[in-house]
N, C-alpha and C positions, 0 to 999 in steps of 0.2 A: 577263292576262285581257281587256285592252282590244283586243289585236291577234291573239290566238290562241284557238281554241275549247277552252279548258280550264276545267273546273268549279272552283269554290271548294273543293269537297271534295277533288278530286285535288291541287290546289295546297297546300291545308292539310295533307294527308297527307305531301306531299313535305317541307314545312317543319315538320312535327310541331306543327301548330296545328289547333284544332278547326275543321272546314270550315264549320259553320253560323255560328260567330262571325266567321270571315273573310268570309263572304258578307254578313253584316249590316254589318260595318265597311266593306267595299267600297261597298255601296249607300249607306250614310249619310255616309261621310266621304271616300272616295277618288274615287268616280265623280262625275259632274256630274248625277246623277239628281235631286237636290233642286232644281236650277236648270233642269231640262228644261222647255221651253216647252209640251210636250204632256202633262205629268204629270197635270193636272186632268182630262183627258178620255181618257187613254190606254186605260182599260178599255172605252171605247165606240168609239173610233176613233183612228187615227194617220194622219197625212198627211205625205208627204215630197215636196213639190212639185218640188224640184230633180231628182228621179229620173224625172220624166215624160219620155217619149221618143215618137218617132213610131209605135212598134209596142208595143202593150200586150196583156196577157192579163188576164182577169177570171174568177174562179171562186170557189166557196164551198168551205169545208172545215170539218170538225168538229175542234176542237183538244182539248177536254177536256169531260167530263161532257155530251156531246151538244150543246154550245154551237156554233152555226154562226157563221162569220165569212166575210166577203167579202174576198178578197185581190186587189189590182190590182198587177201587176208590169210592169216594163219588160223586154220580151223581148230587147232589144239588150244588156242587162247580163249576160245568160246565167247568172243565179244568183249573180253576184258582187256586190261592193259597188255600191250604186246600183240594185239590182233592185226593192226594195220601194217602191211608190208610195203605196199606201194599204192599211190593214187596218181593216175596219169590222165591228162586231158586228152579226150578223144578215144577212138577205138581202132586207130590204124595199127596194123601189125608192126610196122617199122618203128613207130614211136614206143609201143609197149616193149618191144624187144630191146631197143636201145637203153631204156631205163633199167629193165631187169638184168641186162648184161653188165650193168655196173656192179653187180654182185659177183664176187670172184667165182669162177667156174667150179672150183673145188667145193664151195659152199652150195652152189646151185645143184650140184650132183647129189646132195643129200636129200633133195626133194623126191619123195617116193610117189606122191599122188597129188593130182590137181583136179578139182571138181570144176566144171565149166559148162556153159550152154553150148549149143552146136554152131555158134557163130564162127564162120570161117576165119575171121581175123583172130579170134581168141585161140582157136585150135592151132593155127599157124604160129602165133606168138609163144604159146606154151611149148610146142614141139621144138622151137628154136632155142628158147631160154632154158628149158628143163628137159633135155633130151632123154634122160634116164627115168623120168617120171611116168607113171601110169595115169591116163586120163579117164575120168568118169563123167 
């Protein structure tokens, strides 16, 4: 489950164990979820500074129940490990900027390009967080 996209339910079925129980046991005892440094704020935002690269994309998406999230990705990772830079609940410029500014300015200055749609909140957040980056 750590290295391959298999659900607890599918794995539980294979080993004849109740999937929901396996999922709970995995979360509470096997994984490092309880020691995760972002656990306290993960419902509102997650930031993976080490995934920041020179070319980023930023866009909003609705994941469930119409809740909007802003997602920042490293384009050079091409959807593989290291792609997700940040996931932020909502699309408010202030919230996006506050999270992205947790990355040191010297690191943010290495961003050369950010691809985004024309949403005013996204443009404003990118200009504030990555002032040296070219937007497309």
